[in-house]
C-alpha positions as CSV (number, residue, x, y, z in Angstrom):
1,M,173.7,81.9,110.0
2,T,176.6,79.4,109.1
3,S,176.2,77.4,105.8
4,L,177.3,74.2,104.5
5,N,176.5,75.2,100.9
6,T,179.2,77.0,98.8
7,Y,178.9,79.1,95.6
8,K,182.4,79.6,93.8
9,G,184.0,79.0,97.1
10,M,181.8,81.2,99.1
11,P,179.4,79.7,101.9
12,V,175.8,80.3,100.9
13,P,172.5,79.8,102.7
14,S,170.3,76.9,101.8
15,W,167.8,78.8,99.6
16,F,170.6,80.1,97.3
17,N,169.9,79.0,93.5
18,P,173.4,78.7,91.9
19,R,171.7,78.4,88.6
20,S,169.9,81.6,89.2
21,A,173.1,83.2,90.3
22,E,174.7,82.1,87.0
23,A,171.9,83.4,84.9
24,F,172.1,86.8,86.9
25,H,175.8,87.0,86.3
26,H,175.4,86.6,82.4
27,M,172.1,88.2,82.0
28,D,171.6,91.0,79.2
29,M,171.5,94.3,81.1
30,E,169.3,97.5,80.3
31,P,171.1,100.8,80.6
32,S,168.4,101.9,83.0
33,D,169.1,98.8,85.3
34,V,169.8,99.2,89.0
35,I,171.8,96.6,90.8
36,F,171.7,97.0,94.5
37,S,174.6,95.1,96.3
38,S,175.0,95.1,100.1
39,G,176.6,92.7,102.6
40,V,174.6,90.7,105.1
41,K,172.7,92.8,107.7
42,F,173.9,95.9,105.9
43,G,170.6,97.4,105.7
44,T,169.3,95.5,102.6
45,T,165.7,95.3,103.2
46,W,165.6,98.8,104.2
47,M,167.3,100.1,101.0
48,S,165.4,97.8,98.9
49,K,162.2,99.4,99.9
50,I,163.7,103.0,99.4
51,L,164.5,102.2,95.8
52,H,161.3,100.6,95.1
53,L,159.4,103.6,96.5
54,L,161.6,106.1,94.8
55,L,161.7,104.3,91.5
56,H,158.1,103.0,91.1
57,D,156.0,104.2,94.0
58,N,155.4,100.7,95.4
59,H,157.4,98.0,97.4
60,N,157.7,94.3,96.5
61,K,157.0,92.4,99.4
62,G,159.3,89.6,100.4
63,L,162.6,88.9,98.7
64,S,161.3,88.7,95.1
65,T,164.0,91.1,93.6
66,Y,166.9,88.7,95.0
67,P,167.9,86.7,91.8
68,D,169.8,84.0,93.8
69,A,166.8,83.5,95.8
70,L,164.5,82.4,93.1
71,P,164.0,79.2,90.7
72,L,165.4,79.9,87.5
73,D,162.1,79.3,85.6
74,Q,158.9,77.3,86.1
75,D,160.7,74.1,85.4
76,D,163.2,74.4,88.1
77,N,162.3,72.8,91.3
78,H,164.7,74.8,93.4
79,K,162.1,76.4,96.0
80,G,164.2,79.4,97.1
81,F,163.5,81.8,99.6
82,T,159.7,81.3,100.7
83,K,159.8,82.5,104.3
84,G,157.2,85.2,104.8
85,R,156.4,85.4,101.2
86,S,152.7,85.4,99.4
87,E,151.8,82.5,97.2
88,E,151.8,84.9,94.4
89,E,155.3,86.0,95.5
90,N,156.4,82.3,95.4
91,K,155.4,81.8,91.9
92,T,158.2,84.5,90.9
93,T,161.2,83.0,89.1
94,F,164.3,84.7,87.6
95,Q,162.7,84.6,84.3
96,T,159.6,86.7,85.7
97,L,162.2,89.1,87.5
98,L,163.9,89.9,84.3
99,K,160.3,91.0,83.0
100,Q,159.6,93.5,85.9
101,E,158.9,97.0,85.5
102,H,161.6,99.4,84.2
103,P,163.9,100.4,85.5
104,R,164.4,96.9,86.9
105,I,165.9,96.6,90.3
106,F,168.2,93.6,91.3
107,T,168.9,93.2,95.0
108,T,171.9,90.8,95.9
109,H,174.3,89.9,98.6
110,L,176.6,88.7,95.6
111,R,179.9,90.8,95.0
112,G,182.8,91.1,92.9
113,K,183.5,90.6,89.0
114,D,182.8,86.9,88.8
115,Q,179.3,87.3,90.8
116,L,177.9,90.5,89.7
117,P,176.4,91.0,86.1
118,K,179.2,90.7,83.6
119,Q,177.7,93.6,81.4
120,L,177.5,96.2,84.5
121,L,181.4,96.5,84.0
122,G,181.6,96.1,80.2
123,N,184.8,95.1,78.4
124,C,187.4,96.2,75.8
125,D,184.7,95.9,73.1
126,E,181.5,96.9,74.9
127,E,180.4,99.7,77.5
128,G,179.1,98.7,80.6
129,K,175.5,99.0,81.4
130,G,173.2,100.0,84.2
131,K,174.0,101.5,87.7
132,L,175.3,100.2,91.0
133,I,174.3,101.2,94.5
134,V,176.4,99.8,97.4
135,V,175.5,100.1,101.0
136,L,178.2,99.7,103.8
137,R,177.6,99.4,107.6
138,N,179.9,99.4,110.8
139,L,180.9,95.8,110.7
140,K,180.5,95.8,114.6
141,D,176.9,96.5,114.3
142,V,176.8,93.9,111.5
143,M,178.2,91.2,113.7
144,A,176.0,91.9,116.6
145,S,172.8,91.9,114.4
146,L,174.1,88.5,113.1
147,H,174.6,87.3,116.5
148,F,170.9,87.9,117.3
149,F,169.4,86.8,114.0
150,N,167.1,83.8,114.3
151,G,167.8,84.1,118.2
152,E,170.9,84.6,119.8
153,A,173.8,82.4,118.9
154,K,173.8,79.1,120.9
155,D,177.8,79.3,121.1
156,G,177.7,82.8,122.4
157,W,180.0,85.7,121.5
158,L,183.5,84.0,122.2
159,G,182.5,80.4,121.9
160,N,181.5,77.3,124.1
161,E,181.1,73.9,123.9
162,Y,178.6,74.3,121.2
163,G,181.2,76.2,118.8
164,P,183.5,79.1,118.3
165,G,181.2,82.1,119.0
166,S,179.9,84.8,116.7
167,F,183.1,86.8,117.4
168,N,185.4,84.3,116.2
169,R,183.3,83.0,113.1
170,F,182.9,86.4,112.1
171,I,186.7,87.5,112.0
172,D,187.9,83.9,110.7
173,E,190.0,84.0,107.6
174,K,187.5,81.1,106.4
175,C,184.3,82.8,107.7
176,P,181.5,80.0,107.4
177,N,178.6,82.6,107.7
178,A,176.1,82.9,104.8
179,F,177.9,84.9,102.0
180,G,181.3,84.7,103.5
181,S,183.4,87.2,105.3
182,C,182.2,90.7,105.4
183,F,185.7,92.0,105.3
184,D,186.3,90.1,101.8
185,W,182.8,91.6,100.8
186,I,184.1,95.0,101.1
187,R,187.4,94.7,99.7
188,E,185.8,92.8,96.5
189,T,183.3,95.4,96.3
190,D,185.8,98.2,96.3
191,D,187.4,96.5,93.3
192,I,184.1,97.1,91.4
193,V,183.6,100.6,92.8
194,Q,187.1,101.5,91.8
195,M,186.8,100.1,88.1
196,L,183.4,102.1,87.7
197,R,185.3,105.3,89.0
198,N,188.7,104.8,87.4
199,K,189.5,107.3,84.5
200,R,191.6,104.6,82.7
201,F,189.2,101.9,83.1
202,V,186.5,104.3,81.6
203,K,188.5,105.1,78.8
204,M,189.1,101.5,77.9
205,V,185.4,100.7,77.9
206,A,184.0,103.8,76.4
207,K,186.8,105.9,74.5
208,K,184.3,108.5,73.1
209,Q,182.3,109.1,76.5
210,K,183.3,111.8,79.0
211,L,184.4,110.6,82.3
212,D,181.8,112.6,84.3
213,S,178.9,110.7,82.9
214,K,180.6,107.3,83.6
215,E,181.5,108.4,87.3
216,S,177.7,108.6,88.0
217,R,177.2,104.9,87.4
218,V,178.0,103.9,91.1
219,L,176.7,105.2,94.5
220,V,178.4,104.3,97.7
221,L,176.2,105.0,100.7
222,Y,176.7,104.2,104.4
223,Y,174.0,103.1,106.8
224,E,175.2,105.4,109.5
225,Q,174.6,108.2,107.2
226,L,171.3,107.1,106.0
227,K,170.1,107.0,109.6
228,S,171.6,110.2,110.6
229,D,170.2,112.4,107.8
230,L,167.8,110.2,105.8
231,P,165.9,113.2,103.9
232,S,169.2,114.4,102.3
233,E,170.3,110.9,101.2
234,L,167.0,110.4,99.5
235,E,167.9,113.5,97.6
236,R,171.4,111.9,96.6
237,I,170.0,108.5,95.7
238,N,167.2,110.4,93.5
239,D,169.5,112.5,91.8
240,F,171.8,109.5,91.2
241,L,168.9,107.7,89.5
242,D,168.4,110.8,87.2
243,L,164.7,110.9,88.6
244,P,162.7,114.2,88.7
245,P,163.2,116.4,91.5
246,L,161.7,114.9,94.7
247,T,158.8,116.7,95.7
248,A,158.1,117.4,99.3
249,S,155.0,115.2,99.7
250,K,156.7,112.2,97.9
251,K,159.7,112.5,100.1
252,E,157.3,112.8,103.4
253,A,155.6,109.5,102.2
254,V,158.8,107.7,101.7
255,L,160.4,108.8,105.1
256,E,157.0,107.4,106.6
257,K,156.9,104.2,104.6
258,V,160.6,103.3,105.2
259,S,160.4,104.2,109.2
260,F,161.7,101.2,111.5
261,S,158.2,101.2,113.0
262,S,156.3,101.3,109.9
263,M,158.5,98.4,108.1
264,R,158.3,96.2,111.4
265,S,154.6,96.6,111.7
266,E,154.0,95.7,107.8
267,A,156.5,92.6,107.9
268,G,154.8,89.4,106.9
269,K,154.8,86.3,109.2
270,G,158.3,84.9,109.4
271,Q,160.0,88.2,108.3
272,E,160.1,89.7,111.9
273,V,163.8,88.4,112.1
274,F,164.6,91.2,109.7
275,Y,163.8,93.8,111.9
276,R,165.5,93.6,115.4
277,K,166.7,96.9,116.3
278,G,168.1,98.9,113.3
279,E,170.2,101.0,115.7
280,V,173.6,102.6,115.2
281,G,176.3,101.7,117.8
282,D,174.5,98.7,119.4
283,W,177.5,96.8,119.3
284,K,178.8,98.8,122.4
285,N,176.3,97.0,124.4
286,Y,178.2,93.7,124.1
287,L,181.8,92.6,124.8
288,S,184.4,95.0,126.3
289,E,186.2,97.9,124.7
290,E,189.5,95.9,125.3
291,E,187.9,92.8,123.6
292,W,186.7,94.7,120.4
293,K,190.2,96.6,120.2
294,N,192.3,93.5,120.7
295,F,190.5,91.3,118.1
296,F,188.2,93.2,115.8
297,D,190.1,96.4,115.2
298,K,193.2,94.5,114.4
299,T,191.4,92.3,111.8
300,F,189.9,95.6,110.2
301,E,193.4,97.1,110.0
302,K,194.8,93.7,108.5
303,K,191.9,93.1,106.0
304,L,190.9,97.0,105.1
305,S,193.2,99.5,106.1
306,D,193.8,100.0,102.2
307,V,190.4,99.7,101.0
308,E,189.3,103.2,100.1
309,I,185.5,102.6,100.6
310,A,185.9,101.1,104.2
311,Q,187.8,104.3,105.6
312,P,184.5,106.2,106.4
313,L,183.5,103.3,108.7
314,R,186.4,104.2,111.0
315,K,184.2,107.0,112.6
316,Y,181.4,104.7,113.7
317,Q,183.8,102.2,115.4
């Protein structure tokens, strides 16, 4: 999943549209907007469906809520991401995405204050708008998922005549994978999370607003916890979104529709690659304990030892 294209110094896939990404960064936000940001292979498709079902009792098939995967408007000849999408979905542009049903949902792998919407954070003169949901996942499982994405990597785990291998590519300081280093993604996302949580920042952007109400603008979720107790996590997400109490019937319906077997069976042609296993701990089936310890664990400590949102990941690796 390496990429030759870049956006603001970050590798991006061929379908990435920088014009739409910039429009997303500068868009006018509504207080009810939901920005869902996750790293590549962090469970993005799964959580996107959960959000659509909770907020609108439906699910937009394809990837139509990814701003950077869409043409900017009808005059933009950038095709964006079309794999597995219907003809109607392929007519979607960033401008039509802005007109979606409220609360609007925007799904993205973009991160940090230079890529996410400026109005999410606000500034000294203007309060921030909308809510941010972040999903993190054990990076060892992320690496395993990337290794097999679109078929097993030709250069293997540790490299051969075809390249450096998935392992070395993943931990490289200049990771060439689409959307760059997952370690950098978590660090930059933590900066945003802490800004939204930080009392001094809150006072700076909303002098008269109570801290408690502001803290509710960001929710950090972990893939492993979602997998182990999804019913409870659905309640947390529902409460965060300020939705009416989740009824037993709606919860049961959501759980059924977001099960791995259900989502895989409903996947459109070309989208099967997004549903490989969805398991926790699959990384243990590849490489030795010593190899993981000597290389990955050392990189984790170097990159994320002081990053708050990364610490819960330790119990899964």
